[in-house]
C-alpha positions as CSV (number, residue, x, y, z in Angstrom):
1,T,8.6,27.9,49.4
2,A,8.8,23.9,49.1
3,Q,4.8,23.8,49.7
4,G,4.2,26.0,46.9
5,E,6.4,24.6,44.6
6,L,4.8,21.1,45.9
7,A,1.1,22.8,44.4
8,K,2.6,23.7,41.5
9,L,4.4,20.5,40.7
10,S,1.2,18.4,41.5
11,T,-0.8,20.9,39.3
12,D,1.2,20.7,36.4
13,V,1.5,16.7,36.2
14,D,-2.9,16.9,36.7
15,R,-2.3,18.9,33.4
16,Y,0.0,17.0,31.5
17,V,-1.7,13.2,32.1
18,R,-5.0,15.0,31.0
19,V,-3.3,16.5,28.0
20,K,-1.5,13.0,27.4
21,L,-5.3,10.7,27.6
22,A,-7.1,13.4,25.1
23,A,-3.7,13.2,22.9
24,E,-4.1,9.2,23.4
25,L,-8.3,9.7,22.8
26,L,-7.7,11.6,20.4
27,R,-5.3,9.4,18.5
28,A,-7.7,6.5,19.0
29,E,-10.9,8.0,17.6
30,I,-8.3,9.4,14.4
31,E,-7.7,5.1,13.7
32,R,-10.8,4.1,14.4
33,Y,-12.6,6.8,11.8
34,R,-9.9,6.0,9.4
35,E,-9.9,2.3,9.5
36,A,-14.3,2.6,9.3
37,N,-13.7,5.5,6.5
38,Q,-10.3,4.6,4.7
39,A,-9.9,6.2,1.5
40,P,-11.3,4.2,-1.9
41,L,-6.9,4.8,-2.8
42,L,-6.2,3.5,0.1
43,K,-8.2,0.6,0.3
44,R,-8.3,-0.3,-3.0
45,A,-4.3,0.0,-3.4
46,G,-4.5,-2.9,-0.5
47,Q,-7.1,-4.9,-2.3
48,V,-4.4,-4.9,-5.2
49,F,-1.3,-5.6,-2.4
50,A,-2.7,-8.4,-0.8
51,R,-3.7,-10.1,-4.6
52,L,0.3,-9.3,-5.8
53,T,2.2,-10.6,-2.7
54,L,-0.2,-13.8,-2.8
55,G,-1.6,-13.5,0.7
56,S,0.9,-12.4,2.7
57,F,-0.4,-8.5,3.3
58,R,-4.3,-8.4,3.4
59,D,-4.0,-4.3,3.9
60,L,-2.4,-1.8,3.6
61,G,-2.9,0.4,6.5
62,A,-1.1,3.9,8.7
63,D,1.1,3.8,11.6
64,Y,2.9,6.6,13.0
65,N,6.8,7.4,13.5
66,A,8.3,8.3,16.4
67,S,7.6,11.9,15.7
68,D,4.0,11.2,15.6
69,E,3.3,11.2,11.3
70,P,1.7,8.5,9.8
71,V,3.1,6.0,7.7
72,L,2.3,3.0,5.5
73,V,1.9,0.0,6.6
74,G,1.4,-3.6,5.3
75,V,-1.0,-5.6,7.6
76,R,-0.8,-9.3,7.9
77,P,-3.3,-11.7,8.2
78,N,-2.5,-11.7,11.6
79,D,-2.8,-8.3,12.2
80,E,0.7,-7.9,11.8
81,R,2.0,-4.0,11.2
82,V,5.3,-4.2,8.7
83,R,6.8,-1.1,7.5
84,V,8.2,-0.5,4.0
85,E,11.7,-0.6,5.1
86,G,11.0,-4.2,7.2
87,M,9.9,-5.4,3.3
88,S,11.6,-7.2,1.2
89,E,13.0,-5.3,-2.2
90,G,10.5,-7.0,-4.0
91,T,7.6,-6.3,-1.6
92,A,8.0,-2.6,-1.4
93,D,8.0,-2.7,-5.2
94,Q,4.2,-4.7,-5.2
95,L,3.1,-2.4,-2.7
96,Y,4.8,0.8,-5.0
97,L,2.6,-1.3,-7.5
98,S,-0.7,-1.3,-5.8
99,I,-0.9,2.0,-5.3
100,R,0.4,2.8,-8.9
101,L,-2.4,0.7,-9.8
102,A,-5.3,2.2,-7.4
103,T,-4.2,5.9,-8.9
104,L,-4.8,4.9,-12.5
105,E,-8.5,3.1,-11.6
106,Q,-9.4,6.0,-9.9
107,H,-8.2,8.6,-12.5
108,L,-10.0,6.6,-15.0
109,H,-13.3,6.5,-12.6
110,T,-13.1,10.5,-13.8
111,H,-10.9,10.8,-17.2
112,E,-10.5,9.7,-20.4
113,P,-8.3,5.6,-20.7
114,I,-4.5,7.4,-20.9
115,P,-1.8,4.8,-21.4
116,F,-0.1,2.3,-18.7
117,V,3.5,2.2,-19.1
118,V,5.6,0.3,-17.1
119,D,9.4,-0.8,-17.9
120,D,11.1,-4.1,-15.7
121,I,8.4,-3.4,-13.0
122,L,8.3,-7.2,-12.3
123,V,12.5,-7.9,-11.2
124,H,12.1,-8.8,-7.7
125,F,9.0,-10.5,-8.0
126,D,9.3,-14.5,-8.0
127,D,7.1,-16.1,-10.7
128,D,3.6,-17.0,-8.4
129,R,3.9,-13.4,-7.4
130,A,4.6,-11.5,-11.7
131,T,2.0,-14.4,-12.4
132,A,-0.2,-12.3,-10.1
133,A,1.0,-8.7,-11.8
134,L,0.3,-9.4,-14.8
135,E,-3.4,-10.8,-14.2
136,V,-3.3,-8.0,-12.2
137,L,-2.2,-5.9,-15.1
138,A,-4.3,-8.0,-18.1
139,E,-7.4,-6.8,-16.2
140,L,-6.3,-3.5,-16.1
141,S,-5.7,-3.6,-19.9
142,K,-9.6,-3.9,-19.9
143,K,-9.8,-0.5,-19.0
144,T,-6.7,1.2,-20.9
145,Q,-4.1,0.0,-22.9
146,V,-0.6,-1.8,-20.4
147,L,2.4,-1.2,-22.5
148,F,5.3,-3.5,-20.8
149,F,8.4,-3.3,-21.7
150,T,11.1,-6.7,-20.2
151,H,13.9,-8.0,-21.3
152,H,13.4,-11.1,-19.5
153,A,12.6,-14.0,-21.3
154,R,11.1,-15.5,-18.4
155,L,8.4,-13.0,-18.1
156,V,7.6,-13.6,-21.2
157,E,7.2,-16.7,-20.4
158,L,4.5,-15.9,-17.8
159,A,3.0,-13.3,-19.6
160,N,2.0,-15.6,-22.4
161,K,0.7,-18.5,-20.1
162,L,-2.3,-16.2,-19.6
163,G,-4.4,-17.1,-22.7
164,D,-4.7,-16.5,-26.4
165,G,-5.8,-12.8,-27.0
166,V,-4.2,-11.4,-23.0
167,V,-1.0,-10.7,-24.3
168,A,0.4,-9.2,-27.4
169,V,4.4,-9.9,-27.5
170,H,6.4,-7.3,-29.8
171,N,10.4,-8.3,-29.5
172,L,12.5,-5.2,-30.1
């Protein structure tokens, strides 16, 4: 009967609304918890990312894709969230480097130092961001050996500007 179908539909709608509301509350609570207790690796990667992007991004965070899976985003100073696919190639490279450096630093807290070997990682960086990256690598070199390979003379010039004794250049 129509009356029975209407009652069933009403029950189904009520259940749907409760489930959707619960899911949204759960998502909001997970995000609040994540923000309050962000993993040290992501937090450190966000700090490095802010330095490498010269403040164009202030942090890293998580967002959700269409499949409701968390995805990494860069957070701008105005709180705009930018997914990796919305970043320039250079900024995406800076994000990748930030995560690599944070992972290495975390490893160094509990393990013996291992060399950090990179080859032309600054190709898509402008001079200012390349300088920031070289400064971060110079700081890392106080904890472990950094081997930076490049065939770009401009990057060698920028590295040499860091100061005496900071960089040793070997031409091959």
